[in-house]
NULO-781936 format. One line per field, with one value per residue (C-alpha): x, y, z. Coordinates in steps of 0.2 Angstrom, whole numbers, plus 5000, padded with zeros to 4 digits. Layout:
N
c1	[X ...]
c2	[Y ...]
c3	[Z ...]
***
This chain:
379
c1	[5000 5014 5024 5008 5007 5024 5021 5004 5014 5029 5018 5009 5026 5030 5014 5018 5037 5029 5016 5030 5039 5025 5018 5028 5046 5040 5031 5048 5055 5042 5046 5066 5063 5070 5061 5063 5053 5060 5061 5067 5084 5100 5118 5136 5151 5164 5185 5194 5214 5229 5231 5248 5247 5256 5254 5268 5280 5295 5305 5314 5333 5344 5354 5364 5366 5350 5338 5323 5306 5290 5278 5265 5255 5256 5242 5240 5236 5248 5249 5264 5279 5272 5284 5283 5300 5311 5331 5341 5360 5369 5385 5395 5388 5392 5411 5413 5408 5419 5432 5428 5427 5444 5451 5444 5432 5417 5414 5398 5407 5407 5390 5399 5401 5392 5383 5365 5365 5351 5344 5359 5351 5334 5343 5353 5340 5331 5347 5344 5325 5326 5325 5336 5328 5338 5324 5311 5300 5292 5288 5275 5257 5251 5248 5264 5271 5286 5289 5299 5305 5314 5302 5296 5309 5302 5285 5276 5262 5273 5282 5266 5265 5281 5281 5279 5273 5290 5293 5277 5279 5297 5296 5278 5288 5298 5298 5295 5306 5301 5310 5321 5311 5325 5341 5349 5363 5368 5357 5345 5326 5316 5296 5289 5275 5262 5253 5236 5229 5225 5235 5234 5229 5236 5231 5235 5219 5218 5214 5196 5192 5198 5187 5173 5186 5184 5195 5183 5170 5169 5171 5169 5183 5182 5195 5194 5176 5170 5164 5173 5167 5183 5189 5197 5211 5219 5219 5235 5231 5245 5247 5240 5236 5230 5236 5221 5224 5212 5212 5206 5208 5199 5212 5207 5215 5235 5236 5250 5260 5253 5260 5248 5229 5218 5201 5185 5183 5165 5164 5144 5129 5111 5094 5083 5074 5088 5092 5105 5117 5115 5098 5101 5101 5106 5094 5102 5098 5110 5095 5098 5082 5075 5063 5047 5033 5018 5000 5000 5017 5023 5041 5041 5057 5058 5070 5082 5095 5107 5112 5125 5133 5143 5148 5134 5119 5115 5101 5090 5076 5061 5044 5050 5070 5076 5087 5104 5090 5079 5065 5055 5056 5044 5055 5050 5040 5042 5035 5037 5040 5062 5065 5082 5090 5083 5083 5086 5071 5069 5086 5078 5061 5072 5077 5060 5055 5074 5083 5096 5097 5103 5120 5110 5097 5109 5118 5103 5097 5116 5114 5097 5100 5094 5075 5073 5065 5072 5060 5052 5058 5046 5038]
c2	[5002 5013 5008 5013 5030 5035 5031 5042 5057 5055 5055 5071 5080 5075 5084 5098 5099 5100 5115 5126 5123 5125 5141 5149 5147 5157 5169 5171 5176 5189 5197 5197 5205 5223 5238 5257 5270 5284 5299 5315 5322 5329 5322 5328 5319 5324 5320 5325 5331 5337 5350 5357 5376 5381 5399 5412 5423 5435 5437 5454 5456 5473 5479 5486 5487 5498 5501 5499 5508 5496 5505 5494 5482 5464 5457 5473 5471 5481 5486 5486 5498 5502 5506 5491 5496 5513 5507 5520 5514 5511 5520 5511 5495 5496 5505 5486 5476 5483 5481 5463 5458 5468 5456 5440 5436 5436 5418 5415 5405 5419 5427 5443 5452 5449 5435 5434 5428 5417 5418 5410 5394 5401 5414 5400 5390 5406 5410 5419 5419 5433 5450 5464 5481 5497 5507 5493 5495 5481 5477 5467 5467 5456 5452 5459 5449 5450 5431 5419 5400 5395 5385 5402 5396 5378 5378 5388 5385 5382 5368 5360 5345 5339 5339 5324 5320 5318 5337 5346 5339 5345 5362 5366 5358 5372 5385 5402 5417 5435 5446 5461 5475 5488 5487 5475 5468 5465 5453 5450 5448 5463 5458 5446 5447 5436 5434 5440 5427 5409 5395 5377 5366 5350 5332 5312 5301 5282 5279 5271 5289 5298 5292 5305 5316 5323 5338 5355 5349 5360 5357 5366 5370 5375 5390 5399 5392 5399 5386 5392 5383 5380 5370 5351 5358 5341 5320 5312 5292 5284 5266 5265 5285 5300 5317 5330 5347 5359 5379 5392 5411 5417 5423 5421 5426 5419 5413 5422 5411 5396 5381 5368 5367 5355 5353 5348 5346 5345 5332 5332 5340 5333 5333 5318 5301 5294 5275 5264 5257 5238 5239 5246 5230 5229 5221 5207 5222 5233 5243 5251 5249 5247 5233 5239 5231 5235 5234 5218 5213 5212 5215 5228 5230 5250 5258 5272 5285 5293 5310 5307 5292 5293 5275 5271 5281 5288 5304 5297 5307 5305 5301 5303 5306 5305 5292 5294 5292 5305 5295 5299 5284 5282 5279 5277 5291 5298 5286 5270 5256 5250 5233 5235 5218 5212 5191 5178 5176 5195 5192 5178 5188 5201 5188 5188 5206 5211 5198 5203 5209 5198 5203 5207 5216 5228 5229 5234 5247 5256 5255 5264 5285 5293 5298 5284 5268 5249 5242 5224 5211 5209 5228]
c3	[4999 5005 4988 4978 4988 4986 4967 4967 4975 4963 4948 4956 4957 4938 4935 4945 4938 4920 4923 4930 4915 4904 4911 4925 4914 4900 4915 4922 4904 4901 4920 4914 4898 4900 4890 4894 4889 4873 4882 4876 4879 4874 4871 4870 4865 4873 4876 4890 4882 4885 4870 4864 4858 4843 4837 4829 4841 4836 4850 4849 4857 4863 4851 4864 4883 4888 4900 4897 4902 4896 4884 4882 4893 4892 4885 4873 4856 4844 4825 4819 4820 4837 4852 4866 4875 4877 4876 4881 4882 4894 4892 4904 4902 4884 4888 4898 4883 4872 4884 4887 4868 4865 4879 4872 4886 4876 4875 4886 4901 4912 4912 4907 4896 4877 4886 4888 4909 4913 4896 4885 4884 4876 4864 4859 4854 4845 4835 4818 4821 4836 4827 4834 4839 4846 4849 4856 4840 4835 4815 4819 4824 4838 4855 4869 4878 4891 4893 4883 4884 4868 4858 4848 4834 4832 4839 4825 4809 4798 4806 4812 4800 4806 4825 4834 4849 4857 4849 4857 4873 4873 4867 4878 4894 4896 4910 4904 4909 4912 4902 4910 4918 4921 4912 4900 4892 4873 4864 4879 4875 4879 4872 4861 4849 4847 4831 4831 4819 4817 4830 4834 4846 4845 4854 4851 4853 4850 4834 4838 4849 4834 4823 4825 4820 4800 4793 4792 4804 4819 4837 4854 4867 4883 4884 4901 4904 4889 4875 4857 4841 4830 4815 4814 4804 4803 4806 4804 4810 4815 4820 4837 4840 4828 4828 4830 4823 4829 4823 4834 4832 4850 4863 4880 4897 4901 4883 4879 4895 4891 4880 4885 4888 4899 4893 4885 4867 4862 4847 4846 4851 4848 4855 4852 4858 4867 4866 4874 4861 4865 4860 4843 4830 4811 4799 4785 4773 4782 4791 4810 4820 4837 4843 4850 4860 4856 4864 4863 4869 4851 4847 4831 4822 4818 4810 4818 4812 4825 4828 4841 4851 4867 4866 4877 4874 4858 4851 4837 4827 4830 4822 4804 4795 4778 4773 4762 4746 4750 4757 4772 4785 4798 4814 4833 4845 4860 4876 4866 4873 4867 4869 4880 4873 4857 4858 4845 4839 4837 4827 4815 4812 4804 4792 4785 4786 4780 4770 4763 4746 4734 4721 4708 4713 4724 4707 4697 4712 4710 4690 4691 4688 4706 4702 4692 4695 4690 4674 4679 4668 4653 4650]
***
């Protein structure tokens, strides 16, 4: 009797397990299916960069030992042939230099005579690129600066294409020295003029991150708290890193002393319906879209067109958009319920609704001029 009772209990248990498998598991599957609501929002696609500043500068040096009186404030914009500093010849210093020259003690080891003191290394690097002035007048127009670092000769816009990362890092890592305020010797730097015109920001990104940069496009750069629109001048792709060059015209406080700028570059900014990247799939025919859950619980594929993507979320057009062929396409709308992770069954359904085009069909479409239709065989 007990054996029959045990058998009946086991039989009922098996039936219960089958019921759970048939009814409960699909129910749990529905509960585990994650969806979200498409809502209106915005996305900024940005890069945090450490950029090198490249600009054109001209350093002016004193023609003879002089007393100095500055005529222009640092950062002032001047026109050509403006007196920046007043240089009054220092007769006693001139005589001392002449005596030192006569005695052959002007080779730069003692820091006296014709040497440039603490500016010796800087002036050695500048070489013939520096301009000599006897009266403190600038032939160049631009912004006045009283700081030099020796990078002015190499870190200029003409050399920007050939400057490597190592070059830029070395040239922008200098400590700038203030030019003398009261008196100077022969060959001492007395002021610098920074050209009022186009300058450049140069930085490096991994090749994958740089894929969104295209020459001629514009981006926005945070300069001293102000968002400035600049142009992508050049994009040079290497084995692992890409050199990005931005051309700028806006000046900001502290710019004249800076060689580097840690800033935020906004590559794209757009408003629309917010979507998770993982919910976007590609159909066999190449169309990208998402699955929307309708009122009956069915998963309906709808094409989408993305405006901006930050690698995690994106912004897409709502209701309708125009494709590359000039056709209007119906797309998702506000408050549509989006399937976060389309299933294998969802993807299989696309093989029927959006099958891969046959090679001959694709070629026939490509051979038809824009605005025409493919003729039906036999007509």
